[in-house]
C-alpha positions as CSV (number, residue, x, y, z in Angstrom):
1,M,-12.7,6.1,33.1
2,R,-12.0,2.4,33.2
3,D,-10.6,0.7,30.1
4,E,-13.6,-1.7,30.0
5,T,-15.9,1.3,29.8
6,L,-13.9,2.9,27.0
7,N,-13.9,-0.4,25.1
8,Q,-17.7,-0.8,25.3
9,Q,-18.3,2.8,24.3
10,L,-16.2,2.4,21.2
11,L,-17.6,-1.0,20.2
12,A,-21.2,0.4,20.6
13,W,-20.2,3.2,18.3
14,Y,-18.6,0.8,15.8
15,D,-21.8,-1.4,15.8
16,R,-23.7,1.6,14.5
17,H,-21.0,3.3,12.3
18,A,-18.6,0.7,11.0
19,R,-17.4,1.5,7.5
20,E,-18.5,-0.9,4.7
21,M,-15.5,-2.5,3.0
22,P,-15.3,-5.4,0.6
23,W,-12.9,-7.3,2.8
24,R,-14.8,-6.7,6.1
25,V,-17.4,-8.8,7.9
26,P,-19.8,-6.2,9.4
27,P,-20.3,-6.3,13.2
28,A,-23.9,-7.5,12.9
29,E,-22.8,-10.4,10.7
30,R,-19.8,-11.1,13.0
31,A,-22.2,-11.3,15.9
32,K,-24.1,-14.0,14.1
33,G,-21.0,-16.1,13.8
34,V,-19.9,-15.2,10.3
35,L,-16.1,-15.5,10.3
36,P,-13.7,-13.4,8.2
37,D,-11.7,-15.1,5.5
38,P,-8.1,-14.9,6.5
39,Y,-7.1,-14.7,2.8
40,R,-9.2,-11.5,2.3
41,V,-8.0,-10.0,5.6
42,W,-4.3,-10.7,4.6
43,L,-4.7,-9.4,1.1
44,S,-6.4,-6.2,2.2
45,E,-3.8,-5.5,4.9
46,V,-0.9,-5.9,2.4
47,M,-2.7,-3.6,0.0
48,L,-3.4,-1.0,2.6
49,Q,0.2,-0.6,3.7
50,Q,1.2,3.0,2.7
51,T,-2.1,3.3,0.7
52,T,-5.6,4.6,1.3
53,V,-8.8,2.6,1.6
54,A,-10.2,4.5,-1.4
55,A,-7.2,3.5,-3.6
56,V,-7.3,-0.1,-2.5
57,K,-10.9,-1.0,-3.0
58,S,-10.9,-1.4,-6.8
59,Y,-7.6,-3.3,-6.7
60,F,-8.9,-5.7,-4.0
61,E,-12.0,-6.4,-6.1
62,V,-9.9,-7.2,-9.2
63,F,-7.6,-9.5,-7.2
64,T,-10.4,-11.4,-5.5
65,R,-12.2,-11.8,-8.8
66,L,-9.1,-13.1,-10.6
67,W,-7.8,-15.1,-7.7
68,P,-10.6,-15.8,-5.2
69,T,-8.5,-18.0,-2.9
70,V,-4.9,-18.1,-1.7
71,S,-4.4,-21.2,-3.8
72,D,-5.6,-19.4,-6.9
73,L,-3.1,-16.6,-6.2
74,A,-0.3,-19.0,-5.5
75,A,-0.8,-20.6,-9.0
76,A,-0.9,-17.2,-10.8
77,E,1.7,-16.1,-13.3
78,D,4.1,-13.5,-11.8
79,A,3.6,-11.1,-14.7
80,D,-0.2,-11.2,-14.4
81,V,-0.1,-10.4,-10.7
82,M,2.4,-7.6,-11.2
83,A,0.3,-6.2,-14.0
84,A,-2.8,-6.3,-11.8
85,W,-0.9,-4.5,-9.0
86,A,0.4,-1.7,-11.4
87,G,-0.4,1.7,-10.1
88,L,-0.8,0.7,-6.4
89,G,2.9,1.4,-5.6
90,Y,5.4,-0.1,-3.3
91,Y,5.9,-3.0,-5.6
92,A,7.9,-5.2,-3.2
93,R,4.5,-5.9,-1.6
94,A,3.3,-7.6,-4.8
95,R,6.4,-9.7,-5.0
96,N,6.0,-10.7,-1.3
97,L,2.3,-11.3,-2.0
98,L,3.2,-14.1,-4.4
99,K,5.9,-15.5,-2.1
100,C,3.5,-15.6,0.8
101,A,0.6,-17.2,-1.1
102,R,2.9,-19.9,-2.3
103,A,4.3,-20.5,1.2
104,V,0.8,-20.8,2.6
105,V,0.0,-23.4,0.0
106,A,3.3,-25.3,0.1
107,D,3.8,-25.2,3.9
108,H,0.4,-24.9,5.4
109,G,-2.0,-26.7,3.1
110,G,-3.5,-23.6,1.7
111,Q,-4.7,-22.4,5.2
112,F,-3.2,-19.3,6.9
113,P,-1.7,-20.3,10.3
114,S,-3.7,-18.8,13.2
115,D,-0.7,-18.4,15.6
116,P,1.6,-15.4,15.5
117,A,4.7,-17.4,15.1
118,G,3.3,-19.2,12.0
119,L,2.2,-15.9,10.5
120,L,5.5,-14.2,11.2
121,S,7.3,-17.0,9.4
122,L,5.5,-16.1,6.1
123,P,7.2,-13.8,3.6
124,G,6.1,-10.1,3.8
125,I,4.3,-10.5,7.1
126,G,5.8,-8.3,9.9
127,P,4.6,-7.5,13.4
128,Y,1.8,-5.1,12.3
129,T,0.3,-7.3,9.6
130,C,0.6,-10.3,11.9
131,A,-1.3,-8.5,14.6
132,A,-4.0,-7.3,12.2
133,I,-4.6,-10.8,10.8
134,S,-4.5,-12.4,14.3
135,A,-7.1,-9.9,15.6
136,I,-9.4,-9.4,12.6
137,A,-9.3,-12.9,11.1
138,F,-8.9,-15.0,14.2
139,D,-10.2,-12.7,17.0
140,A,-7.0,-13.0,19.0
141,P,-6.4,-10.2,21.5
142,E,-3.5,-8.7,19.6
143,T,-2.8,-4.9,19.5
144,V,-3.0,-3.4,16.1
145,V,-1.3,0.0,15.8
146,D,-1.3,2.0,12.5
147,G,-1.3,5.7,11.9
148,N,-4.9,6.1,12.9
149,V,-4.4,4.3,16.2
150,E,-1.3,6.3,17.0
151,R,-3.3,9.5,16.4
152,V,-6.3,8.4,18.5
153,M,-4.0,7.2,21.4
154,S,-1.9,10.4,21.3
155,R,-5.1,12.5,21.7
156,L,-6.9,10.3,24.1
157,H,-3.9,10.4,26.5
158,A,-2.5,13.8,25.4
159,V,0.9,12.4,24.5
160,T,3.0,15.4,23.4
161,E,6.3,13.6,22.7
162,P,6.7,13.6,18.9
163,L,6.6,10.6,16.7
164,P,8.5,8.4,16.0
165,A,10.0,8.5,19.5
166,S,6.6,8.2,21.1
167,K,5.7,5.0,19.2
168,P,6.5,2.6,22.2
169,Q,4.4,4.6,24.6
170,L,1.5,4.8,22.1
171,T,1.7,1.1,21.5
172,A,1.6,0.4,25.2
173,L,-1.4,2.6,25.7
174,A,-3.2,0.9,22.8
175,A,-2.3,-2.5,24.3
176,A,-3.8,-1.6,27.6
177,L,-7.1,-0.9,25.9
178,T,-7.2,-4.0,23.7
179,P,-10.1,-6.2,25.1
180,A,-10.2,-9.9,25.4
181,Q,-13.7,-9.9,24.0
182,R,-14.3,-8.9,20.3
183,P,-10.6,-7.8,19.8
184,G,-11.1,-8.0,16.0
185,D,-14.0,-5.6,16.0
186,Y,-12.2,-3.4,18.5
187,A,-9.1,-3.2,16.3
188,Q,-11.2,-2.1,13.3
189,A,-13.2,0.3,15.5
190,V,-10.1,2.3,16.6
191,M,-8.9,2.5,13.0
192,D,-12.4,3.6,11.8
193,L,-12.5,6.2,14.6
194,G,-9.2,7.6,13.4
195,A,-10.2,7.6,9.8
196,T,-13.6,9.2,10.1
197,I,-13.8,11.1,13.4
198,C,-10.4,11.6,14.9
199,T,-8.9,12.8,11.6
200,P,-5.5,14.5,11.1
201,R,-7.1,17.9,10.6
202,S,-10.2,19.3,12.2
203,P,-11.2,16.2,14.3
204,A,-15.0,16.0,14.9
205,C,-14.7,15.9,18.7
206,G,-18.4,16.8,19.1
207,I,-19.5,13.4,17.8
208,C,-16.6,11.3,19.1
209,P,-17.6,8.4,21.5
210,W,-14.4,9.2,23.4
211,S,-14.9,12.9,23.6
212,A,-15.5,13.0,27.4
213,P,-12.3,11.1,28.5
214,C,-10.1,12.6,25.7
215,K,-7.3,14.6,27.5
216,A,-6.2,16.4,24.4
217,R,-9.7,17.7,23.7
218,A,-10.0,18.9,27.4
219,Q,-6.7,20.8,26.9
220,G,-7.6,22.2,23.6
221,I,-4.7,20.6,21.8
222,A,-6.4,17.7,19.9
223,A,-5.7,19.2,16.4
224,E,-2.0,19.6,17.3
225,L,-1.4,15.9,18.0
226,P,0.4,13.7,17.3
227,K,3.4,15.9,17.1
228,K,6.1,14.7,14.6
229,T,9.8,15.2,14.3
230,P,10.5,17.1,11.1
231,K,11.7,14.9,8.3
232,K,14.8,15.6,6.3
233,P,14.2,17.1,2.8
234,K,14.0,14.4,0.1
235,P,16.8,14.4,-2.4
236,T,16.2,14.6,-6.2
237,R,17.4,12.0,-8.6
238,Y,17.6,12.2,-12.4
239,G,17.3,9.6,-15.1
240,T,16.5,9.1,-18.8
241,V,14.0,6.7,-20.3
242,Y,13.8,5.7,-24.0
243,L,10.4,5.1,-25.5
244,A,10.6,3.4,-28.9
245,R,7.6,2.4,-31.0
246,R,8.1,0.0,-33.9
247,A,6.4,0.3,-37.3
248,D,3.9,-2.5,-36.3
249,G,2.9,-0.6,-33.2
250,A,4.9,-2.7,-30.7
251,W,6.9,-0.8,-28.0
252,L,10.3,-1.6,-26.6
253,L,9.8,-2.7,-23.0
254,E,11.9,-4.5,-20.3
255,T,11.1,-6.2,-17.1
256,R,12.9,-4.5,-14.2
257,P,15.1,-6.6,-11.9
258,D,13.3,-8.3,-9.0
259,K,15.2,-6.3,-6.4
260,G,14.9,-2.6,-6.0
261,L,12.3,0.0,-6.8
262,L,9.6,-1.2,-9.3
263,G,11.1,-4.7,-9.1
264,G,9.6,-7.2,-11.5
265,M,7.5,-4.5,-13.2
266,L,7.4,-3.6,-16.9
267,G,9.3,-0.4,-17.7
268,W,11.1,1.5,-20.3
269,P,14.8,1.0,-21.1
270,G,16.8,3.8,-19.5
271,S,19.6,4.9,-17.4
272,D,20.2,4.5,-13.7
273,W,18.6,7.1,-11.4
274,A,21.3,9.3,-9.9
275,E,21.8,12.6,-8.2
276,D,23.6,13.9,-11.3
277,S,22.2,13.6,-14.8
278,P,23.3,10.2,-16.1
279,P,25.1,9.7,-19.5
280,S,23.1,8.7,-22.5
281,A,22.5,5.0,-23.0
282,P,20.0,4.5,-25.8
283,P,19.0,0.8,-26.5
284,F,19.8,1.2,-30.2
285,P,21.0,3.9,-32.6
286,A,18.2,6.2,-33.8
287,D,17.2,9.8,-34.1
288,W,16.2,10.1,-30.5
289,R,14.3,13.3,-29.8
290,D,13.3,14.9,-26.6
291,A,9.6,14.6,-25.7
292,G,9.5,18.3,-24.7
293,A,8.6,17.8,-21.1
294,E,9.9,16.0,-18.0
295,V,8.3,13.3,-16.0
296,R,8.2,14.0,-12.3
297,H,7.4,11.4,-9.6
298,T,7.9,11.2,-5.9
299,F,8.9,8.0,-4.1
300,T,9.1,7.5,-0.4
301,H,12.7,8.6,-0.1
302,F,13.4,10.8,-3.1
303,H,11.9,12.9,-5.9
304,L,12.6,11.6,-9.5
305,I,12.9,13.7,-12.7
306,L,13.0,11.7,-15.9
307,T,14.0,13.0,-19.3
308,V,11.9,11.2,-22.0
309,K,13.5,10.4,-25.3
310,L,11.4,9.2,-28.2
311,A,12.1,7.3,-31.5
312,E,10.2,5.5,-34.2
313,A,11.9,2.2,-35.1
314,P,11.7,0.3,-38.4
315,M,11.0,-3.4,-38.5
316,G,14.1,-5.4,-37.9
317,T,15.5,-3.1,-35.2
318,N,17.6,-5.1,-32.7
319,P,17.9,-3.4,-29.4
320,T,20.6,-4.1,-26.8
321,T,18.0,-4.4,-24.0
322,G,14.3,-5.1,-23.8
323,E,11.8,-6.8,-26.0
324,W,9.3,-5.5,-28.6
325,Q,5.8,-6.0,-27.1
326,R,2.2,-5.0,-27.5
327,L,1.5,-2.6,-24.7
328,A,-1.4,-2.5,-22.3
329,P,-0.7,0.9,-20.6
330,A,-2.6,-0.1,-17.5
331,S,0.1,-2.7,-16.7
332,L,2.8,-0.1,-16.3
333,P,3.7,1.3,-12.8
334,T,2.6,4.9,-12.4
335,V,6.0,6.6,-13.2
336,M,6.3,4.6,-16.4
337,R,2.7,5.3,-17.3
338,K,3.4,9.0,-17.0
339,A,6.2,8.6,-19.5
340,Y,3.9,6.7,-21.9
341,D,1.2,9.4,-21.6
342,L,3.7,12.0,-22.5
343,A,4.9,10.0,-25.5
344,A,1.3,9.3,-26.6
345,S,0.6,13.0,-26.6
346,V,3.7,13.7,-28.8
347,L,3.9,10.8,-31.2
348,P,1.6,10.8,-34.2
349,P,-1.3,8.2,-34.0
350,H,-0.3,4.8,-35.2
């Protein structure tokens, strides 16, 4: 089947079944000439990295309510943006979000550049995000390849070489199908197909617009693809966090260094995270007691087990690190929120 026929089949399916998303211009509106807002496209693409659509929607709505334009975001306080991002994970994205917004305002007059070179010059925008913004916001015939697209291409063409070695081949196959007309809608259509029909498990081949030409379906191997090279087991690291509540209800908090995991986020004073249990390093002398349970959290490259130590502090306590603050638990990243929830279940009400 010719590529042009495949394109038209998929776009016709997308016109009927496109997912509704707060950052998306529906195909019917796009056909009327309604243009996507590059700011909303960029914001959604950054949020969607390593995260699901379901998890992103509420965060996107909060961000666009607080900062409706890139200029608004560029002028925001770092701490406010990091607090609004808390719980979404991969916190380097939030730091790059601010850097990028400020670069767009300072270097491009508050308008996202429409050319790939200009987009790639911005902080936090790599080849994938550049292609997505170019295609969706500016309707440029760029090839957008995420996990959904890799899965669809591997099945459509029955590519049995495992990922990640097959990435170049899958990208080339996706590029061959990218049309000159409606490339933005097409890019979103392939991602929608992977997310709703050509799913990782139990693909709904019977209602797929590409069922007939799909080589993996014909061979009965669709559910087995894409194959993946087994990953190495994740190591486990250990650490200790110290949760102290002062007599007036303030908590001892610190802002983590900009670089590294959870950079720029609020957190609890504590030890480094190491493969061996680290030595005690309380922020002030006190009757520190064990919370009675561990906090467990998994990052991309390792599992983390935290010992949680608790103390009630009198007024006038001077810690060696951190500051006494009123706490909004929602501003904590997930692993630190887990420690707070544990402490709140153990400490008496204040």
